[in-house]
C-alpha positions in Angstrom: 84.2 34.3 72.9 81.5 35.8 70.9 77.9 35.3 71.3 77.4 33.3 68.3 80.0 30.8 69.4 77.4 29.9 72.1 74.7 28.5 69.5 77.1 25.9 68.5 78.1 24.7 72.2 74.4 24.9 73.4 73.5 22.5 71.2 71.3 19.6 73.0 73.4 16.8 73.6 72.9 13.0 72.9 69.8 11.6 74.3 67.2 9.0 74.1 65.3 8.7 70.9 62.1 10.0 72.2 63.6 12.9 73.8 65.1 13.6 70.4 61.6 13.4 69.2 60.3 15.7 71.9 62.8 18.0 71.0 62.0 18.6 67.3 58.5 19.2 68.5 59.4 21.8 71.3 63.1 22.6 71.0 64.8 25.7 68.8 64.4 26.6 65.3 67.8 28.1 65.5 68.3 26.8 61.7 65.8 29.4 60.8 67.5 32.1 62.8 69.4 33.6 59.8 66.3 34.0 58.0 64.6 35.7 60.9 67.9 38.1 61.4 67.5 39.1 57.6 63.8 40.3 58.3 63.8 41.6 61.6 64.4 45.2 62.9 66.5 45.8 65.6 64.5 47.6 68.3 66.2 49.4 71.2 64.3 51.4 73.4 65.8 54.8 72.2 67.7 56.2 69.4 70.7 56.2 70.8 70.8 52.7 71.3 70.1 52.8 74.9 68.8 49.5 76.2 65.9 49.8 78.7 65.8 47.1 81.5 63.2 46.0 84.1 64.4 44.3 87.1 61.4 41.5 88.1 62.0 40.1 91.3 64.4 42.4 93.5 66.2 39.9 96.2 69.7 39.4 96.5 70.3 37.6 93.1 68.2 39.8 91.2 70.0 42.9 92.3 73.3 41.0 91.3 71.8 40.6 88.1 70.7 44.3 87.6 74.0 45.3 88.8 75.8 42.8 86.0 73.4 44.4 83.4 74.2 47.9 84.3 77.6 46.9 83.9 77.8 46.0 80.4 79.2 47.6 77.8 77.3 50.4 75.9 74.1 52.9 76.9 71.8 51.1 79.3 69.2 52.1 82.0 67.3 50.6 84.6 63.5 51.9 84.0 61.4 49.5 86.2 61.4 47.3 88.9 58.9 44.8 90.3 58.6 42.6 93.4 55.6 41.5 95.8 57.8 42.5 99.0 58.1 46.5 99.0 61.0 46.4 101.6 63.0 44.0 98.9 62.2 46.5 96.1 63.5 49.6 98.3 66.5 48.2 99.4 67.3 46.9 96.0 66.2 50.5 94.3 68.9 52.1 97.1 71.6 49.7 96.4 71.5 50.3 92.9 70.8 54.0 92.4 73.5 54.4 95.0 75.9 52.8 92.8 74.8 53.5 89.5 73.3 57.0 89.4 71.6 58.2 86.2 71.6 54.5 85.0 68.9 53.9 87.3 65.7 55.8 86.2 62.9 54.3 88.3 60.8 56.8 89.8 58.0 55.6 92.2 55.4 55.3 89.3 57.8 52.4 87.8 58.3 50.7 91.0 55.3 48.2 91.1 54.6 45.9 94.0 52.2 43.1 93.8 51.6 39.7 92.0 50.7 41.9 88.8 53.9 44.0 89.1 55.9 41.8 86.4 53.3 42.5 83.8 53.7 46.4 84.4 57.4 46.2 84.6 57.5 44.3 81.4 55.1 47.1 79.7 57.4 49.7 80.5 60.1 48.2 78.5 58.4 46.7 75.6 59.3 46.2 72.9 63.0 45.6 72.6 64.0 46.1 76.2 65.6 43.6 78.7 63.4 41.8 81.4 65.5 40.6 84.3 63.4 37.5 86.1 64.7 36.8 89.4 61.8 35.8 91.3 61.3 32.4 93.1 61.7 29.6 90.3 57.9 28.9 90.4 57.0 32.3 88.8 59.7 31.8 85.7 57.9 29.9 83.4 54.8 32.9 83.8 57.0 35.5 83.5 59.1 34.5 80.7 56.2 33.7 78.6 54.9 37.2 79.1 58.2 38.9 78.4 58.5 37.1 75.2 54.9 37.8 74.2 55.6 41.7 74.8 59.0 41.1 72.4 61.5 41.7 75.0 64.9 40.1 75.5 65.2 38.0 78.7 68.0 37.0 81.4 66.2 34.3 83.6 67.8 33.6 86.9 68.1 29.6 87.6 66.1 27.7 88.4 63.8 27.9 85.5 60.6 25.5 86.5 59.7 23.5 89.5 57.6 20.9 87.5 57.4 19.2 84.1 54.5 21.6 83.0 56.6 24.4 83.8 59.7 23.0 81.9 57.3 22.3 78.8 56.2 25.9 79.2 59.6 27.3 79.2 60.8 25.4 76.2 57.5 26.5 74.0 58.5 30.0 75.0 62.1 29.5 74.2 61.2 28.3 70.8 58.7 31.4 70.4 61.6 33.6 71.5 63.7 32.1 68.6 60.7 33.0 66.2 60.9 36.4 67.0 64.5 36.8 67.3 64.7 37.6 70.8 67.5 36.9 73.0 67.6 34.5 76.1 70.1 33.9 78.6 69.9 31.6 81.5 71.6 31.8 85.0 73.6 28.8 84.6 76.8 31.2 85.0 79.1 28.3 85.5 79.0 27.7 81.8 80.6 31.1 81.2 83.5 30.4 84.0 86.4 30.5 81.7 88.6 28.0 83.5 85.5 25.5 83.6 84.6 25.9 79.7 88.5 25.2 79.0 88.4 22.1 81.4 85.5 20.6 79.9 86.9 21.1 76.5 90.0 19.3 77.6 87.8 16.3 79.0 85.8 16.2 75.6 89.2 16.1 73.7 90.0 12.8 75.6 92.2 14.1 78.4 91.2 11.7 81.2 89.8 9.1 78.5 86.0 8.3 78.1 84.0 9.6 80.9 82.7 6.8 83.3 81.3 8.3 86.1 80.4 11.8 87.6 79.6 13.0 91.1 77.9 16.1 91.7 77.8 17.6 95.4 76.3 20.2 97.4 77.0 19.5 101.1 77.0 22.4 103.7 75.2 23.9 106.7 71.7 24.3 107.0 69.4 26.5 104.6 68.1 29.5 106.6 64.4 29.9 107.8 62.8 32.8 109.2 59.6 32.2 111.5 56.5 33.7 110.4 56.1 37.7 111.7 53.0 38.5 113.5 50.4 39.9 111.1 52.4 38.3 108.1 49.9 36.2 105.6 51.0 32.5 105.0 51.5 33.3 101.2 54.2 36.2 102.2 55.8 34.1 104.9 56.2 31.3 102.2 57.7 33.4 99.6 60.0 35.1 102.1 61.0 31.7 102.8 61.0 30.2 99.3 63.8 28.0 99.5 62.1 26.1 102.1 58.7 25.2 100.1 58.8 22.8 97.1 55.9 24.8 95.3 58.4 27.9 95.1 62.0 26.6 94.6 61.3 22.8 93.3 63.6 21.4 96.2 67.2 21.7 97.3 68.2 19.1 94.6 66.8 21.3 92.0 67.2 25.0 93.1 70.6 24.4 94.9 72.2 21.6 92.9 71.3 22.6 89.6 74.7 24.1 88.7 76.8 21.0 89.4 74.2 18.6 87.8 74.5 20.8 84.9 78.2 20.7 84.7 78.1 17.0 85.0 75.6 16.7 82.0 77.9 19.0 80.5 81.1 16.9 80.7 79.0 13.7 79.8 77.4 15.7 76.6 74.3 14.2 77.2 71.2 14.2 79.7 70.2 11.3 82.2 67.6 8.6 80.9 66.4 7.6 84.6 67.4 8.1 88.0 66.3 6.6 91.2 67.2 7.7 94.7 66.5 8.6 98.2 66.2 11.4 100.7 64.5 12.3 104.1 64.0 15.1 106.8 64.9 14.5 110.4 67.2 17.2 111.5 65.0 20.3 110.6 62.1 18.7 112.3 64.2 18.4 115.4 65.0 21.9 115.4 61.5 22.8 114.9 61.9 24.3 111.4 58.4 24.4 109.9 58.6 23.7 106.4 59.0 21.1 103.4 62.7 20.7 103.0 64.2 17.4 103.2 67.6 17.2 105.2 69.1 15.3 102.3 69.4 13.8 98.7 71.1 11.1 97.2 70.3 10.3 93.5 71.9 8.0 91.0 71.3 9.0 87.3 71.8 6.8 84.4 73.0 7.9 81.0 72.0 6.4 77.8 75.3 4.8 77.7 75.1 2.9 80.8 77.4 5.3 82.8 76.1 7.2 86.2 76.0 10.4 87.6 75.8 10.4 91.3 74.3 13.5 93.2 74.5 13.9 96.7 73.0 17.2 98.5 72.6 17.9 102.2 72.4 21.2 104.2 73.0 19.9 108.1 75.3 21.5 110.6 78.2 19.7 111.9 78.9 17.4 109.0 81.4 16.5 106.4 81.0 19.0 103.4 82.0 19.6 99.7 80.9 21.7 97.2 82.0 20.4 93.4 82.0 18.0 91.0 84.2 14.8 90.6 84.9 13.2 87.2 86.3 9.8 86.6 87.3 8.9 83.2 89.1 5.8 82.1 92.6 7.2 82.4 92.1 9.9 84.8 89.9 12.5 86.9 89.0 15.7 87.7 87.8 18.2 90.2 85.7 21.1 88.8 82.2 22.7 89.0 80.5 25.4 90.8 82.8 25.6 94.4 85.9 24.7 92.4 87.2 27.9 91.6 90.6 26.5 90.4 89.5 23.4 88.5 92.0 20.5 87.7 92.5 17.4 85.9 94.5 14.6 87.4 96.5 11.5 85.8 94.6 8.6 87.6 92.0 8.7 90.1 93.5 9.8 93.0 93.6 13.7 93.3 97.4 13.9 94.4 99.0 17.5 93.7 101.8 15.6 91.9 99.5 13.8 89.7 98.1 17.2 88.1 97.7 17.0 84.5 95.8 20.1 83.4 95.2 23.6 85.3 93.8 26.8 84.0 96.3 29.1 83.0 95.0 32.9 82.5 92.6 35.5 83.7 89.1 33.6 84.8 86.7 36.8 84.5 83.4 37.1 86.7 81.3 34.5 85.1 78.3 36.3 86.5 79.5 39.2 84.4 80.4 37.3 81.4 76.8 35.9 81.1 75.3 39.4 80.7 78.4 40.4 78.5 77.2 37.8 76.0 73.7 38.6 76.1 73.9 42.3 75.5 76.5 41.6 72.9 74.3 39.5 71.0 71.2 42.2 71.3 73.3 44.9 70.2 75.1 42.8 67.3 71.7 41.0 66.6 73.4 37.6 66.9 71.6 34.4 67.6 71.3 33.7 71.5 68.7 31.5 73.1 70.0 29.2 75.9 66.8 28.2 76.9 67.0 24.7 76.0 69.8 23.6 78.2 68.6 25.6 81.1 65.3 23.7 80.7 66.9 20.5 80.4 69.0 21.3 83.5 66.1 22.1 85.6 64.3 18.7 84.4 67.5 17.0 85.7 66.7 18.3 89.1 63.0 17.8 88.7 63.9 14.1 87.9 66.0 13.6 90.7 63.4 15.0 93.1 60.9 12.8 91.8 62.9 9.6 92.3 64.0 10.8 95.6 60.5 11.9 97.2 58.8 9.0 95.5 61.1 6.2 96.2 60.9 5.1 92.6 62.9 4.3 89.7 61.6 7.1 87.0 62.7 7.7 83.4 63.3 11.0 81.8 60.4 10.5 79.6 57.8 9.8 82.5 59.0 12.5 84.1 59.0 15.4 81.4 55.3 14.0 80.5 54.1 14.7 83.9 51.1 16.9 84.2 51.3 17.6 88.1 51.6 21.0 88.8 53.1 22.3 92.1 50.9 25.3 92.2 47.9 25.3 90.1 46.2 28.5 89.0 49.5 30.2 90.1 48.9 33.1 87.4 45.5 34.2 89.1 47.3 34.6 92.6 47.1 37.6 94.5 49.0 38.3 97.8 45.8 37.6 99.7 45.7 34.2 97.7 46.2 30.8 100.0 49.3 29.0 98.9 49.2 25.5 97.5 50.2 24.4 101.0 49.4 25.3 104.3 50.4 24.0 107.7 48.1 21.5 109.9 47.1 22.4 113.3 50.7 21.6 114.9 52.4 24.3 112.2 53.8 21.3 110.2 53.6 21.4 106.2 53.3 18.4 104.3 56.6 16.4 103.4 56.8 13.8 100.6 57.1 10.2 101.7 59.1 7.9 99.8 56.9 5.0 98.9 54.0 6.9 99.5 54.2 10.0 97.7 53.3 10.0 93.8 54.5 13.4 92.1 55.0 12.6 88.4 
């Protein structure tokens, strides 16, 4: 598969009329991509076509993204790194330098620690470099916008925003990236997993009939939590535990279920029009974990054709678990999605081994590597490549689910997307001395959403 094929496959699926109108205002301008290509000048960081890379967010996922970027075909070099936590930057640097040697050229003067480090790292590769954005999701819209303003190509890890204003900002930045002929990849790596691509194509060709119902699951043990260390600021504590604070990661249903929500919407070839749901927190309180996480979410989404997507997410010890998607069509079913490396289609609704209708034959390849291979290939060949819109809409699906569950209300897509509630207002002005948007009370407890009381849209 070549990068240009992704443009056709990444069209915005069918949605409500008002969302189509919104897309016309804020969506991609791929129709003008050919003209942009004709007038643009390829910009590489060196005459030998070496592509310079900056890593922004040096945790495990960011380090993995840098590993993949440095493993693409053609000359590449990591020249800048940024993180708000010096120890994470250092451990990432050590790991990458130890593996890639001369491909990692990041002296101390290009190792940037602090809230403004992303700006310095982007400046070190602009224009024409690749910014790998892998900080907690709250920062993604800010960093994405800065990278595009500096004329850098972008890989951005999921999730892509934590609230509707952030989603709208990402969509607008994606449109600007297209105008500037910049290439943008998003970290929904399941979209680049060959077995999954083929099984979705089989479903779209009618292998199991019309899709009636989708189930997205991520049910497993607890999300980790590290108590606040002596002398640690409240902001640093929350960033180190970003999965536990809604303003940073957007909630468990967004940041942890996003892949399988996205796969279900890919299967349906559309985005939901409304959602209702529920969720709560009991186990983490009983264990003395001081954060904002719901233990569980159960959200029912509805598509414009009346069919449903049911999402179930929990992280509780000693409970039944499953990680994947279950799809029911009019004449068959499937098990697929993240967590299911060998997806299969079945005759009928019972997933009996004797009823297997289709399974992948071939070499799967590493989807994390493929997503970077496609991006860097598009940069080198100057092909249209921009995954922003579907990434933003996948994030919006998770945000809609969180809103519905945490308020206890039925919420439409249009209501959710129009929300002006920011989870971290003024984030661009934060320093590491700033107070975070949420703080513990006298007993160390943080504010937690209360269905029927909370209004977060």
